[in-house]
VOVEXZA-766257 format. One record per residue (C-alpha): residue number from 1; residue in one letter; x, y, z. Coordinates in nm, 2 decimals. Example, Ala and Ser with C-alpha at 12.3 -4.5 7.8 and 13.67 -1.06 7.14 Angstrom:
<pt 1 'a' <1.23 -0.45 0.78>> <pt 2 's' <1.37 -0.11 0.71>> 
//
This chain:
<pt 1 'x' <14.53 8.22 10.04>> <pt 2 'x' <14.67 8.12 10.38>> <pt 3 'x' <14.86 8.43 10.41>> <pt 4 'x' <14.59 8.66 10.36>> <pt 5 'x' <14.51 8.87 10.69>> <pt 6 'x' <14.10 8.87 10.60>> <pt 7 'x' <13.96 8.67 10.29>> <pt 8 'x' <13.63 8.80 10.15>> <pt 9 'x' <13.32 8.64 10.25>> <pt 10 'x' <13.30 8.43 9.94>> <pt 11 'x' <13.63 8.30 9.96>> <pt 12 'x' <13.62 8.24 10.35>> <pt 13 'x' <13.28 8.05 10.34>> <pt 14 'x' <13.31 7.90 9.99>> <pt 15 'x' <13.23 7.54 10.10>> <pt 16 'x' <12.92 7.67 10.28>> <pt 17 'x' <12.80 7.84 9.97>> <pt 18 'x' <12.88 7.56 9.72>> <pt 19 'x' <12.68 7.32 9.96>> <pt 20 'x' <12.39 7.55 9.98>> <pt 21 'x' <12.38 7.56 9.59>> <pt 22 'x' <12.37 7.18 9.57>> <pt 23 'x' <12.11 7.17 9.81>> <pt 24 'x' <11.90 7.46 9.70>> <pt 25 'x' <11.60 7.35 9.51>> <pt 26 'x' <11.40 7.67 9.52>> <pt 27 'x' <11.38 7.94 9.22>> <pt 28 'x' <11.65 8.17 9.23>> <pt 29 'x' <11.62 8.52 9.08>> <pt 30 'x' <11.77 8.62 8.74>> <pt 31 'x' <12.19 8.61 8.80>> <pt 32 'x' <12.14 8.51 9.18>> <pt 33 'x' <12.38 8.21 9.27>> <pt 34 'x' <12.11 8.12 9.55>> <pt 35 'x' <11.74 8.13 9.60>> <pt 36 'x' <11.62 8.39 9.86>> <pt 37 'x' <11.55 8.10 10.10>> <pt 38 'x' <11.90 7.96 10.10>> <pt 39 'x' <12.05 8.31 10.12>> <pt 40 'x' <11.86 8.36 10.45>> <pt 41 'x' <11.98 8.01 10.57>> <pt 42 'x' <12.34 8.12 10.49>> <pt 43 'x' <12.31 8.44 10.71>> <pt 44 'x' <12.12 8.28 10.99>> <pt 45 'x' <12.29 7.94 10.98>> <pt 46 'x' <12.12 7.59 11.01>> <pt 47 'x' <12.13 7.22 10.93>> <pt 48 'x' <12.08 7.13 10.55>> <pt 49 'x' <11.89 6.80 10.45>> <pt 50 'x' <12.20 6.61 10.41>> <pt 51 'x' <12.32 6.72 10.74>> <pt 52 'x' <12.57 7.00 10.64>> <pt 53 'x' <12.59 7.26 10.89>> <pt 54 'x' <12.60 7.62 10.78>> <pt 55 'x' <12.74 7.86 11.05>> <pt 56 'x' <12.56 8.17 11.15>> <pt 57 'x' <12.68 8.49 11.02>> <pt 58 'x' <12.43 8.69 11.19>> <pt 59 'x' <12.31 8.67 11.54>> <pt 60 'x' <11.99 8.88 11.55>> <pt 61 'x' <11.64 8.88 11.42>> <pt 62 'x' <11.58 8.64 11.13>> <pt 63 'x' <11.29 8.87 11.01>> <pt 64 'x' <11.51 9.16 10.95>> <pt 65 'x' <11.75 8.92 10.71>> <pt 66 'x' <11.42 8.80 10.53>> <pt 67 'x' <11.31 9.14 10.46>> <pt 68 'x' <11.66 9.23 10.32>> <pt 69 'x' <11.64 8.95 10.08>> <pt 70 'x' <11.30 8.99 10.00>> <pt 71 'x' <11.39 9.37 9.93>> <pt 72 'x' <11.68 9.27 9.70>> <pt 73 'x' <11.43 9.06 9.48>> <pt 74 'x' <11.28 9.37 9.38>> <pt 75 'x' <11.36 9.66 9.20>> <pt 76 'x' <11.45 9.82 9.51>> <pt 77 'x' <11.78 9.90 9.68>> <pt 78 'x' <11.85 9.81 10.04>> <pt 79 'x' <11.97 10.05 10.30>> <pt 80 'x' <12.11 9.93 10.61>> <pt 81 'x' <12.05 10.19 10.89>> <pt 82 'x' <12.17 10.17 11.22>> <pt 83 'x' <12.42 10.28 11.48>> <pt 84 'x' <12.81 10.20 11.45>> <pt 85 'x' <12.90 9.85 11.52>> <pt 86 'x' <12.56 9.70 11.45>> <pt 87 'x' <12.72 9.48 11.17>> <pt 88 'x' <12.58 9.67 10.86>> <pt 89 'x' <12.89 9.62 10.64>> <pt 90 'x' <12.91 9.27 10.75>> <pt 91 'x' <12.57 9.18 10.65>> <pt 92 'x' <12.62 9.37 10.32>> <pt 93 'x' <12.92 9.16 10.23>> <pt 94 'x' <12.76 8.83 10.33>> <pt 95 'x' <12.44 8.94 10.12>> <pt 96 'x' <12.66 9.03 9.80>> <pt 97 'x' <12.86 8.70 9.84>> <pt 98 'x' <12.57 8.48 9.89>> <pt 99 'x' <12.36 8.67 9.59>> <pt 100 'x' <12.63 8.73 9.32>> <pt 101 'x' <12.93 8.55 9.47>> <pt 102 'x' <13.13 8.88 9.48>> <pt 103 'x' <13.13 9.12 9.77>> <pt 104 'x' <13.43 9.35 9.63>> <pt 105 'x' <13.21 9.58 9.41>> <pt 106 'x' <13.23 9.84 9.69>> <pt 107 'x' <13.21 10.23 9.70>> <pt 108 'x' <13.37 10.35 10.04>> <pt 109 'x' <13.20 10.67 10.13>> <pt 110 'x' <13.39 10.96 10.25>> <pt 111 'x' <13.37 11.32 10.27>> <pt 112 'x' <13.58 11.36 9.95>> <pt 113 'x' <13.41 11.09 9.74>> <pt 114 'x' <13.32 11.25 9.43>> <pt 115 'x' <13.06 11.19 9.14>> <pt 116 'x' <13.30 10.98 8.95>> <pt 117 'x' <13.36 10.73 9.21>> <pt 118 'x' <12.98 10.62 9.17>> <pt 119 'x' <12.90 10.70 8.79>> <pt 120 'x' <13.23 10.65 8.60>> <pt 121 'x' <13.56 10.83 8.56>> <pt 122 'x' <13.83 10.88 8.27>> <pt 123 'x' <14.17 10.81 8.19>> <pt 124 'x' <14.28 11.15 8.09>> <pt 125 'x' <14.59 11.02 7.89>> <pt 126 'x' <14.36 10.83 7.66>> <pt 127 'x' <14.10 11.07 7.67>> <pt 128 'x' <14.37 11.33 7.53>> <pt 129 'x' <14.50 11.11 7.31>> <pt 130 'x' <14.19 10.94 7.15>> <pt 131 'x' <13.89 11.17 7.24>> <pt 132 'x' <13.61 11.05 7.48>> <pt 133 'x' <13.57 10.68 7.41>> <pt 134 'x' <13.47 10.33 7.59>> <pt 135 'x' <13.84 10.29 7.61>> <pt 136 'x' <13.87 10.59 7.82>> <pt 137 'x' <13.60 10.53 8.06>> <pt 138 'x' <13.73 10.42 8.41>> <pt 139 'x' <13.46 10.17 8.55>> <pt 140 'x' <13.33 10.22 8.87>> <pt 141 'x' <13.21 9.90 9.10>> <pt 142 'x' <12.86 10.04 9.07>> <pt 143 'x' <12.90 10.05 8.68>> <pt 144 'x' <13.05 9.69 8.67>> <pt 145 'x' <12.77 9.57 8.89>> <pt 146 'x' <12.53 9.73 8.64>> <pt 147 'x' <12.68 9.54 8.35>> <pt 148 'x' <12.72 9.20 8.52>> <pt 149 'x' <12.40 9.19 8.70>> <pt 150 'x' <12.55 9.18 9.04>> <pt 151 'x' <12.52 9.38 9.40>> <pt 152 'x' <12.71 9.67 9.44>> <pt 153 'x' <12.78 9.80 9.79>> <pt 154 'x' <12.78 10.18 9.90>> <pt 155 'x' <12.95 10.22 10.24>> <pt 156 'x' <12.91 10.50 10.49>> <pt 157 'x' <12.64 10.68 10.27>> <pt 158 'x' <12.58 10.97 10.52>> <pt 159 'x' <12.95 11.07 10.48>> <pt 160 'x' <12.88 11.16 10.09>> <pt 161 'x' <12.81 11.48 10.00>> <pt 162 'x' <12.41 11.52 9.90>> <pt 163 'x' <12.51 11.65 9.53>> <pt 164 'x' <12.70 11.32 9.49>> <pt 165 'x' <12.43 11.11 9.62>> <pt 166 'x' <12.23 11.25 9.36>> <pt 167 'x' <12.41 11.06 9.12>> <pt 168 'x' <12.24 10.78 9.25>> <pt 169 'x' <11.88 10.89 9.15>> <pt 170 'x' <11.90 10.79 8.78>> <pt 171 'x' <12.07 10.45 8.83>> <pt 172 'x' <11.81 10.35 9.10>> <pt 173 'x' <11.51 10.48 8.93>> <pt 174 'x' <11.59 10.44 8.56>> <pt 175 'x' <11.80 10.16 8.61>> <pt 176 'x' <12.04 10.33 8.34>> <pt 177 'x' <12.38 10.52 8.35>> <pt 178 'x' <12.36 10.79 8.11>> <pt 179 'x' <12.74 10.86 7.94>> <pt 180 'x' <12.64 11.21 7.77>> <pt 181 'x' <13.01 11.24 7.62>> <pt 182 'x' <12.94 10.93 7.42>> <pt 183 'x' <12.57 10.99 7.36>> <pt 184 'x' <12.53 10.63 7.50>> <pt 185 'x' <12.41 10.48 7.83>> <pt 186 'x' <12.47 10.17 8.03>> <pt 187 'x' <12.15 9.96 8.11>> <pt 188 'x' <12.14 9.76 8.41>> <pt 189 'x' <12.12 9.36 8.35>> <pt 190 'x' <11.90 9.17 8.56>> <pt 191 'x' <12.02 9.09 8.92>> <pt 192 'x' <12.16 9.45 8.96>> <pt 193 'x' <12.09 9.62 9.30>> <pt 194 'x' <12.27 9.84 9.57>> <pt 195 'x' <12.30 9.79 9.91>> <pt 196 'x' <12.37 10.11 10.09>> <pt 197 'x' <12.47 10.15 10.44>> <pt 198 'x' <12.40 10.45 10.66>> <pt 199 'x' <12.52 10.51 11.00>> <pt 200 'x' <12.27 10.65 11.28>> <pt 201 'x' <12.43 10.92 11.50>> <pt 202 'x' <12.42 10.81 11.87>> <pt 203 'x' <12.15 11.01 12.08>> 
//
């Protein structure tokens, strides 16, 4: 790992996350690695009862982090909204690392992001040879997060077309992802949620 330019948060701060888990005596939501209180401590930093120092990841209003974590304990998705350079992606990465132990389930929004980047795609070679089947589905980070009960991150939501954003409606409201070609659906496992970041235009 020493040759990697930028490690993921769960790798770079693995010692802190492990120590927080050991010292965490509060109740954790289903499929959360840490309790909400411990997640806030991971973000804001502080000294644990055994003297271990947790470094601050976010230099700002603690109340904002408490609200963010509290939102993720519910069935509501979290929207991080702010000007460029205000640590939206940084916060979402650390939230996912602390809660799920995996910050890599990311959809990077661009003007060219299609619905298949959010819902699912198809392996067309298998589709042609086998007809529609589960083996032919190409899972997206959102689908994997739904199946595993983890946090998915959608970056730069405002760059994604409105028609593509509509693909999130069923996922967020019904907590399911229909697959009409197979006459089935993927149902969310508890712990699943989405953190979306949206850029505020200056001025």
